[in-house]
Biopython code that builds the backbone (N, CA, C, O; Angstrom):
import numpy as np
from Bio.PDB.StructureBuilder import StructureBuilder

atoms = [
    (1, "MET", "N", (7.769, -9.997, -8.724)),
    (1, "MET", "CA", (6.918, -8.926, -8.260)),
    (1, "MET", "C", (7.646, -8.213, -7.132)),
    (1, "MET", "O", (8.233, -8.847, -6.255)),
    (2, "LYS", "N", (7.601, -6.899, -7.166)),
    (2, "LYS", "CA", (8.294, -6.100, -6.172)),
    (2, "LYS", "C", (7.271, -5.286, -5.396)),
    (2, "LYS", "O", (6.357, -4.707, -5.983)),
    (3, "GLU", "N", (7.425, -5.239, -4.075)),
    (3, "GLU", "CA", (6.519, -4.480, -3.220)),
    (3, "GLU", "C", (7.314, -3.423, -2.478)),
    (3, "GLU", "O", (8.370, -3.711, -1.915)),
    (4, "VAL", "N", (6.806, -2.200, -2.478)),
    (4, "VAL", "CA", (7.454, -1.105, -1.777)),
    (4, "VAL", "C", (6.426, -0.451, -0.875)),
    (4, "VAL", "O", (5.374, -0.010, -1.340)),
    (5, "LEU", "N", (6.728, -0.388, 0.417)),
    (5, "LEU", "CA", (5.853, 0.281, 1.369)),
    (5, "LEU", "C", (6.453, 1.641, 1.650)),
    (5, "LEU", "O", (7.592, 1.745, 2.104)),
    (6, "ARG", "N", (5.682, 2.687, 1.380)),
    (6, "ARG", "CA", (6.150, 4.040, 1.648)),
    (6, "ARG", "C", (5.870, 4.362, 3.112)),
    (6, "ARG", "O", (4.708, 4.441, 3.510)),
    (7, "PRO", "N", (6.916, 4.549, 3.923)),
    (7, "PRO", "CA", (6.674, 4.808, 5.344)),
    (7, "PRO", "C", (6.155, 6.229, 5.566)),
    (7, "PRO", "O", (6.507, 7.155, 4.835)),
    (8, "ALA", "N", (5.328, 6.378, 6.570)),
    (8, "ALA", "CA", (4.832, 7.699, 6.954)),
    (8, "ALA", "C", (5.889, 8.367, 7.829)),
    (8, "ALA", "O", (6.437, 7.748, 8.741)),
    (9, "ARG", "N", (6.165, 9.630, 7.540)),
    (9, "ARG", "CA", (7.111, 10.362, 8.367)),
    (9, "ARG", "C", (6.437, 10.731, 9.674)),
    (9, "ARG", "O", (5.252, 11.066, 9.702)),
    (10, "THR", "N", (7.190, 10.667, 10.746)),
    (10, "THR", "CA", (6.666, 11.054, 12.049)),
    (10, "THR", "C", (7.595, 12.095, 12.646)),
    (10, "THR", "O", (8.731, 12.253, 12.201)),
    (11, "GLY", "N", (7.115, 12.793, 13.638)),
    (11, "GLY", "CA", (7.940, 13.791, 14.296)),
    (11, "GLY", "C", (7.300, 15.167, 14.241)),
    (11, "GLY", "O", (6.135, 15.310, 13.870)),
    (12, "ALA", "N", (8.072, 16.171, 14.615)),
    (12, "ALA", "CA", (7.538, 17.524, 14.753)),
    (12, "ALA", "C", (7.111, 18.139, 13.421)),
    (12, "ALA", "O", (6.038, 18.736, 13.345)),
    (13, "GLY", "N", (7.922, 18.008, 12.371)),
    (13, "GLY", "CA", (7.613, 18.661, 11.108)),
    (13, "GLY", "C", (6.868, 17.804, 10.113)),
    (13, "GLY", "O", (6.679, 18.219, 8.969)),
    (14, "ALA", "N", (6.443, 16.627, 10.511)),
    (14, "ALA", "CA", (5.795, 15.698, 9.583)),
    (14, "ALA", "C", (4.339, 16.099, 9.348)),
    (14, "ALA", "O", (3.653, 16.539, 10.271)),
    (15, "PRO", "N", (3.873, 15.945, 8.110)),
    (15, "PRO", "CA", (2.454, 16.244, 7.854)),
    (15, "PRO", "C", (1.562, 15.163, 8.447)),
    (15, "PRO", "O", (1.990, 14.026, 8.646)),
    (16, "HIS", "N", (0.333, 15.528, 8.724)),
    (16, "HIS", "CA", (-0.637, 14.561, 9.246)),
    (16, "HIS", "C", (-1.126, 13.707, 8.078)),
    (16, "HIS", "O", (-1.846, 14.194, 7.205)),
    (17, "ARG", "N", (-0.738, 12.450, 8.065)),
    (17, "ARG", "CA", (-1.063, 11.579, 6.941)),
    (17, "ARG", "C", (-2.275, 10.743, 7.269)),
    (17, "ARG", "O", (-2.387, 10.187, 8.362)),
    (18, "GLN", "N", (-3.186, 10.658, 6.312)),
    (18, "GLN", "CA", (-4.376, 9.850, 6.510)),
    (18, "GLN", "C", (-4.216, 8.456, 5.921)),
    (18, "GLN", "O", (-4.903, 7.527, 6.344)),
    (19, "TYR", "N", (-3.322, 8.298, 4.954)),
    (19, "TYR", "CA", (-3.150, 7.008, 4.289)),
    (19, "TYR", "C", (-1.678, 6.642, 4.218)),
    (19, "TYR", "O", (-0.807, 7.510, 4.171)),
    (20, "GLU", "N", (-1.414, 5.335, 4.211)),
    (20, "GLU", "CA", (-0.089, 4.834, 3.858)),
    (20, "GLU", "C", (-0.246, 4.065, 2.560)),
    (20, "GLU", "O", (-1.320, 3.538, 2.272)),
    (21, "TYR", "N", (0.816, 3.998, 1.779)),
    (21, "TYR", "CA", (0.744, 3.453, 0.425)),
    (21, "TYR", "C", (1.667, 2.253, 0.259)),
    (21, "TYR", "O", (2.759, 2.200, 0.824)),
    (22, "LEU", "N", (1.203, 1.301, -0.525)),
    (22, "LEU", "CA", (1.977, 0.123, -0.907)),
    (22, "LEU", "C", (1.971, 0.063, -2.420)),
    (22, "LEU", "O", (0.907, 0.078, -3.040)),
    (23, "ILE", "N", (3.150, -0.005, -3.019)),
    (23, "ILE", "CA", (3.261, -0.032, -4.473)),
    (23, "ILE", "C", (3.726, -1.418, -4.900)),
    (23, "ILE", "O", (4.791, -1.875, -4.485)),
    (24, "LEU", "N", (2.933, -2.081, -5.724)),
    (24, "LEU", "CA", (3.279, -3.385, -6.270)),
    (24, "LEU", "C", (3.701, -3.192, -7.719)),
    (24, "LEU", "O", (2.923, -2.691, -8.530)),
    (25, "SER", "N", (4.912, -3.579, -8.046)),
    (25, "SER", "CA", (5.407, -3.506, -9.414)),
    (25, "SER", "C", (5.473, -4.913, -9.977)),
    (25, "SER", "O", (6.039, -5.813, -9.356)),
    (26, "VAL", "N", (4.891, -5.103, -11.165)),
    (26, "VAL", "CA", (4.810, -6.424, -11.787)),
    (26, "VAL", "C", (5.572, -6.382, -13.104)),
    (26, "VAL", "O", (5.341, -5.511, -13.942)),
    (27, "ARG", "N", (6.481, -7.333, -13.275)),
    (27, "ARG", "CA", (7.257, -7.420, -14.515)),
    (27, "ARG", "C", (6.374, -7.905, -15.662)),
    (27, "ARG", "O", (5.344, -8.534, -15.421)),
    (28, "PRO", "N", (6.760, -7.623, -16.900)),
    (28, "PRO", "CA", (5.933, -8.027, -18.043)),
    (28, "PRO", "C", (5.818, -9.539, -18.220)),
    (28, "PRO", "O", (4.837, -10.016, -18.790)),
    (29, "ASP", "N", (6.804, -10.302, -17.740)),
    (29, "ASP", "CA", (6.764, -11.754, -17.939)),
    (29, "ASP", "C", (5.941, -12.475, -16.875)),
    (29, "ASP", "O", (5.750, -13.687, -16.979)),
    (30, "GLU", "N", (5.448, -11.770, -15.856)),
    (30, "GLU", "CA", (4.626, -12.402, -14.827)),
    (30, "GLU", "C", (3.167, -12.437, -15.273)),
    (30, "GLU", "O", (2.680, -11.463, -15.847)),
    (31, "PRO", "N", (2.467, -13.530, -15.023)),
    (31, "PRO", "CA", (1.069, -13.631, -15.452)),
    (31, "PRO", "C", (0.147, -12.713, -14.642)),
    (31, "PRO", "O", (0.348, -12.504, -13.446)),
    (32, "VAL", "N", (-0.846, -12.184, -15.311)),
    (32, "VAL", "CA", (-1.794, -11.264, -14.681)),
    (32, "VAL", "C", (-2.583, -11.933, -13.555)),
    (32, "VAL", "O", (-2.786, -11.296, -12.521)),
    (33, "PRO", "N", (-3.044, -13.191, -13.698)),
    (33, "PRO", "CA", (-3.782, -13.806, -12.585)),
    (33, "PRO", "C", (-2.980, -13.890, -11.283)),
    (33, "PRO", "O", (-3.557, -13.805, -10.199)),
    (34, "VAL", "N", (-1.675, -14.052, -11.378)),
    (34, "VAL", "CA", (-0.832, -14.092, -10.173)),
    (34, "VAL", "C", (-0.818, -12.712, -9.509)),
    (34, "VAL", "O", (-0.881, -12.610, -8.284)),
    (35, "ALA", "N", (-0.736, -11.664, -10.309)),
    (35, "ALA", "CA", (-0.757, -10.305, -9.764)),
    (35, "ALA", "C", (-2.102, -10.014, -9.108)),
    (35, "ALA", "O", (-2.149, -9.419, -8.031)),
    (36, "TYR", "N", (-3.190, -10.424, -9.742)),
    (36, "TYR", "CA", (-4.516, -10.213, -9.169)),
    (36, "TYR", "C", (-4.681, -10.972, -7.856)),
    (36, "TYR", "O", (-5.325, -10.479, -6.929)),
    (37, "GLN", "N", (-4.110, -12.154, -7.774)),
    (37, "GLN", "CA", (-4.166, -12.929, -6.533)),
    (37, "GLN", "C", (-3.447, -12.186, -5.406)),
    (37, "GLN", "O", (-3.939, -12.143, -4.278)),
    (38, "ARG", "N", (-2.294, -11.606, -5.706)),
    (38, "ARG", "CA", (-1.566, -10.830, -4.697)),
    (38, "ARG", "C", (-2.375, -9.621, -4.250)),
    (38, "ARG", "O", (-2.408, -9.290, -3.065)),
    (39, "LEU", "N", (-3.030, -8.959, -5.211)),
    (39, "LEU", "CA", (-3.862, -7.806, -4.864)),
    (39, "LEU", "C", (-5.019, -8.218, -3.955)),
    (39, "LEU", "O", (-5.337, -7.521, -2.991)),
    (40, "ARG", "N", (-5.642, -9.348, -4.265)),
    (40, "ARG", "CA", (-6.750, -9.834, -3.438)),
    (40, "ARG", "C", (-6.282, -10.165, -2.023)),
    (40, "ARG", "O", (-6.980, -9.870, -1.053)),
    (41, "GLU", "N", (-5.104, -10.774, -1.903)),
    (41, "GLU", "CA", (-4.583, -11.118, -0.583)),
    (41, "GLU", "C", (-4.311, -9.867, 0.249)),
    (41, "GLU", "O", (-4.641, -9.819, 1.433)),
    (42, "HIS", "N", (-3.711, -8.860, -0.375)),
    (42, "HIS", "CA", (-3.445, -7.619, 0.351)),
    (42, "HIS", "C", (-4.746, -6.940, 0.761)),
    (42, "HIS", "O", (-4.847, -6.410, 1.868)),
    (43, "ALA", "N", (-5.736, -6.951, -0.115)),
    (43, "ALA", "CA", (-7.005, -6.303, 0.195)),
    (43, "ALA", "C", (-7.736, -7.036, 1.320)),
    (43, "ALA", "O", (-8.311, -6.398, 2.202)),
    (44, "GLU", "N", (-7.719, -8.358, 1.294)),
    (44, "GLU", "CA", (-8.469, -9.126, 2.280)),
    (44, "GLU", "C", (-7.789, -9.148, 3.635)),
    (44, "GLU", "O", (-8.438, -8.911, 4.654)),
    (45, "TYR", "N", (-6.495, -9.428, 3.669)),
    (45, "TYR", "CA", (-5.806, -9.619, 4.940)),
    (45, "TYR", "C", (-5.139, -8.368, 5.466)),
    (45, "TYR", "O", (-4.978, -8.221, 6.677)),
    (46, "GLY", "N", (-4.747, -7.458, 4.584)),
    (46, "GLY", "CA", (-4.051, -6.259, 5.029)),
    (46, "GLY", "C", (-4.900, -5.013, 5.034)),
    (46, "GLY", "O", (-4.424, -3.937, 5.393)),
    (47, "LYS", "N", (-6.178, -5.146, 4.632)),
    (47, "LYS", "CA", (-7.114, -4.016, 4.581)),
    (47, "LYS", "C", (-6.650, -2.920, 3.622)),
    (47, "LYS", "O", (-6.892, -1.739, 3.869)),
    (48, "TRP", "N", (-5.989, -3.302, 2.535)),
    (48, "TRP", "CA", (-5.559, -2.347, 1.514)),
    (48, "TRP", "C", (-6.662, -2.189, 0.484)),
    (48, "TRP", "O", (-7.441, -3.114, 0.254)),
    (49, "GLU", "N", (-6.731, -1.013, -0.140)),
    (49, "GLU", "CA", (-7.663, -0.780, -1.238)),
    (49, "GLU", "C", (-6.874, -0.264, -2.436)),
    (49, "GLU", "O", (-5.877, 0.442, -2.283)),
    (50, "LEU", "N", (-7.330, -0.624, -3.615)),
    (50, "LEU", "CA", (-6.648, -0.242, -4.854)),
    (50, "LEU", "C", (-6.951, 1.214, -5.164)),
    (50, "LEU", "O", (-8.111, 1.613, -5.263)),
    (51, "GLU", "N", (-5.894, 2.004, -5.316)),
    (51, "GLU", "CA", (-6.082, 3.412, -5.644)),
    (51, "GLU", "C", (-5.780, 3.700, -7.107)),
    (51, "GLU", "O", (-6.514, 4.445, -7.757)),
    (52, "ARG", "N", (-4.707, 3.118, -7.630)),
    (52, "ARG", "CA", (-4.276, 3.460, -8.980)),
    (52, "ARG", "C", (-3.624, 2.250, -9.636)),
    (52, "ARG", "O", (-2.958, 1.450, -8.977)),
    (53, "THR", "N", (-3.825, 2.133, -10.929)),
    (53, "THR", "CA", (-3.180, 1.090, -11.725)),
    (53, "THR", "C", (-2.518, 1.749, -12.923)),
    (53, "THR", "O", (-3.117, 2.602, -13.578)),
    (54, "ARG", "N", (-1.291, 1.357, -13.207)),
    (54, "ARG", "CA", (-0.584, 1.888, -14.370)),
    (54, "ARG", "C", (-0.069, 0.738, -15.216)),
    (54, "ARG", "O", (0.489, -0.231, -14.702)),
    (55, "LEU", "N", (-0.264, 0.861, -16.511)),
    (55, "LEU", "CA", (0.257, -0.098, -17.478)),
    (55, "LEU", "C", (1.278, 0.642, -18.330)),
    (55, "LEU", "O", (0.945, 1.628, -18.989)),
    (56, "TYR", "N", (2.512, 0.171, -18.317)),
    (56, "TYR", "CA", (3.586, 0.837, -19.024)),
    (56, "TYR", "C", (3.835, 0.188, -20.376)),
    (56, "TYR", "O", (3.452, -0.958, -20.610)),
    (57, "ILE", "N", (4.478, 0.933, -21.257)),
    (57, "ILE", "CA", (4.888, 0.395, -22.548)),
    (57, "ILE", "C", (5.872, -0.744, -22.265)),
    (57, "ILE", "O", (6.802, -0.587, -21.473)),
    (58, "GLY", "N", (5.666, -1.858, -22.900)),
    (58, "GLY", "CA", (6.495, -3.027, -22.645)),
    (58, "GLY", "C", (5.791, -4.063, -21.791)),
    (58, "GLY", "O", (6.248, -5.202, -21.705)),
    (59, "GLY", "N", (4.681, -3.689, -21.153)),
    (59, "GLY", "CA", (3.891, -4.666, -20.433)),
    (59, "GLY", "C", (4.035, -4.680, -18.926)),
    (59, "GLY", "O", (3.300, -5.408, -18.259)),
    (60, "SER", "N", (4.949, -3.909, -18.360)),
    (60, "SER", "CA", (5.047, -3.899, -16.903)),
    (60, "SER", "C", (3.876, -3.114, -16.323)),
    (60, "SER", "O", (3.334, -2.210, -16.957)),
    (61, "ARG", "N", (3.503, -3.483, -15.105)),
    (61, "ARG", "CA", (2.359, -2.864, -14.449)),
    (61, "ARG", "C", (2.740, -2.409, -13.049)),
    (61, "ARG", "O", (3.657, -2.951, -12.431)),
    (62, "GLN", "N", (2.025, -1.411, -12.562)),
    (62, "GLN", "CA", (2.245, -0.927, -11.215)),
    (62, "GLN", "C", (0.887, -0.683, -10.568)),
    (62, "GLN", "O", (0.020, -0.027, -11.144)),
    (63, "TYR", "N", (0.715, -1.217, -9.370)),
    (63, "TYR", "CA", (-0.526, -1.070, -8.625)),
    (63, "TYR", "C", (-0.238, -0.296, -7.346)),
    (63, "TYR", "O", (0.667, -0.656, -6.594)),
    (64, "TRP", "N", (-0.999, 0.760, -7.094)),
    (64, "TRP", "CA", (-0.878, 1.546, -5.876)),
    (64, "TRP", "C", (-2.043, 1.183, -4.967)),
    (64, "TRP", "O", (-3.209, 1.339, -5.329)),
    (65, "LEU", "N", (-1.703, 0.698, -3.782)),
    (65, "LEU", "CA", (-2.714, 0.366, -2.784)),
    (65, "LEU", "C", (-2.568, 1.332, -1.616)),
    (65, "LEU", "O", (-1.472, 1.817, -1.332)),
    (66, "ARG", "N", (-3.666, 1.603, -0.951)),
    (66, "ARG", "CA", (-3.606, 2.481, 0.206)),
    (66, "ARG", "C", (-4.479, 1.932, 1.320)),
    (66, "ARG", "O", (-5.423, 1.178, 1.086)),
    (67, "ARG", "N", (-4.137, 2.333, 2.545)),
    (67, "ARG", "CA", (-4.988, 2.032, 3.685)),
    (67, "ARG", "C", (-4.876, 3.177, 4.677)),
    (67, "ARG", "O", (-3.859, 3.865, 4.769)),
    (68, "ARG", "N", (-5.935, 3.346, 5.394)),
    (68, "ARG", "CA", (-6.019, 4.461, 6.330)),
    (68, "ARG", "C", (-5.082, 4.219, 7.517)),
    (68, "ARG", "O", (-4.981, 3.104, 8.030)),
    (69, "VAL", "N", (-4.405, 5.281, 7.939)),
    (69, "VAL", "CA", (-3.547, 5.238, 9.113)),
    (69, "VAL", "C", (-4.394, 5.615, 10.312)),
    (69, "VAL", "O", (-4.975, 6.699, 10.357)),
    (70, "PHE", "N", (-4.461, 4.724, 11.277)),
    (70, "PHE", "CA", (-5.243, 4.979, 12.475)),
    (70, "PHE", "C", (-4.314, 5.476, 13.578)),
    (70, "PHE", "O", (-3.330, 4.822, 13.924)),
    (71, "ARG", "N", (-4.642, 6.629, 14.116)),
    (71, "ARG", "CA", (-3.884, 7.194, 15.227)),
    (71, "ARG", "C", (-4.525, 6.708, 16.523)),
    (71, "ARG", "O", (-5.725, 6.885, 16.735)),
    (72, "VAL", "N", (-3.732, 6.104, 17.373)),
    (72, "VAL", "CA", (-4.234, 5.562, 18.635)),
    (72, "VAL", "C", (-3.783, 6.489, 19.753)),
    (72, "VAL", "O", (-2.598, 6.794, 19.886)),
    (73, "GLU", "N", (-4.734, 6.925, 20.544)),
    (73, "GLU", "CA", (-4.431, 7.787, 21.692)),
    (73, "GLU", "C", (-4.631, 7.016, 22.973)),
    (73, "GLU", "O", (-5.529, 6.182, 23.084)),
    (74, "ARG", "N", (-3.787, 7.305, 23.931)),
    (74, "ARG", "CA", (-3.878, 6.645, 25.225)),
    (74, "ARG", "C", (-5.145, 7.095, 25.942)),
    (74, "ARG", "O", (-5.445, 8.289, 25.975)),
    (75, "THR", "N", (-5.884, 6.163, 26.511)),
    (75, "THR", "CA", (-7.110, 6.488, 27.217)),
    (75, "THR", "C", (-6.980, 6.324, 28.726)),
    (75, "THR", "O", (-7.817, 6.826, 29.476)),
    (76, "LEU", "N", (-5.957, 5.637, 29.173)),
    (76, "LEU", "CA", (-5.735, 5.422, 30.608)),
    (76, "LEU", "C", (-4.498, 6.182, 31.050)),
    (76, "LEU", "O", (-3.491, 6.215, 30.342)),
    (77, "ASP", "N", (-4.578, 6.786, 32.212)),
    (77, "ASP", "CA", (-3.412, 7.447, 32.801)),
    (77, "ASP", "C", (-2.702, 6.452, 33.704)),
    (77, "ASP", "O", (-3.298, 5.926, 34.645)),
    (78, "VAL", "N", (-1.449, 6.196, 33.426)),
    (78, "VAL", "CA", (-0.655, 5.281, 34.244)),
    (78, "VAL", "C", (0.247, 6.110, 35.130)),
    (78, "VAL", "O", (1.000, 6.953, 34.642)),
    (79, "PHE", "N", (0.177, 5.873, 36.442)),
    (79, "PHE", "CA", (0.958, 6.664, 37.389)),
    (79, "PHE", "C", (2.254, 6.022, 37.710)),
    (79, "PHE", "O", (3.032, 6.563, 38.496)),
]
sb = StructureBuilder()
sb.init_structure("model")
sb.init_model(0)
sb.init_chain("A")
sb.init_seg("    ")
for serial, (resi, resn, name, xyz) in enumerate(atoms, 1):
    if name == "N":
        sb.init_residue(resn, " ", resi, " ")
    sb.init_atom(name, np.array(xyz, "f"), 0.0, 1.0, " ", f" {name:<3s}", serial, name[0])
structure = sb.get_structure()
């Protein structure tokens, strides 16, 4: 199983992103219950939600998970 985290671009020209994405790619020879277990772990502990599932010819699968990006602003002024 392969996991790819798409990083959010930051800086002056970067778009304001509301979500970050994690793509799980599952080979055809891997059992489906193992993939579902990984999805459950990411959802429970990483606060990811399933956005898209793709089943390809040949049996490989791809799961797109997303979670909201929280922007934290400083509330205290440090002198």
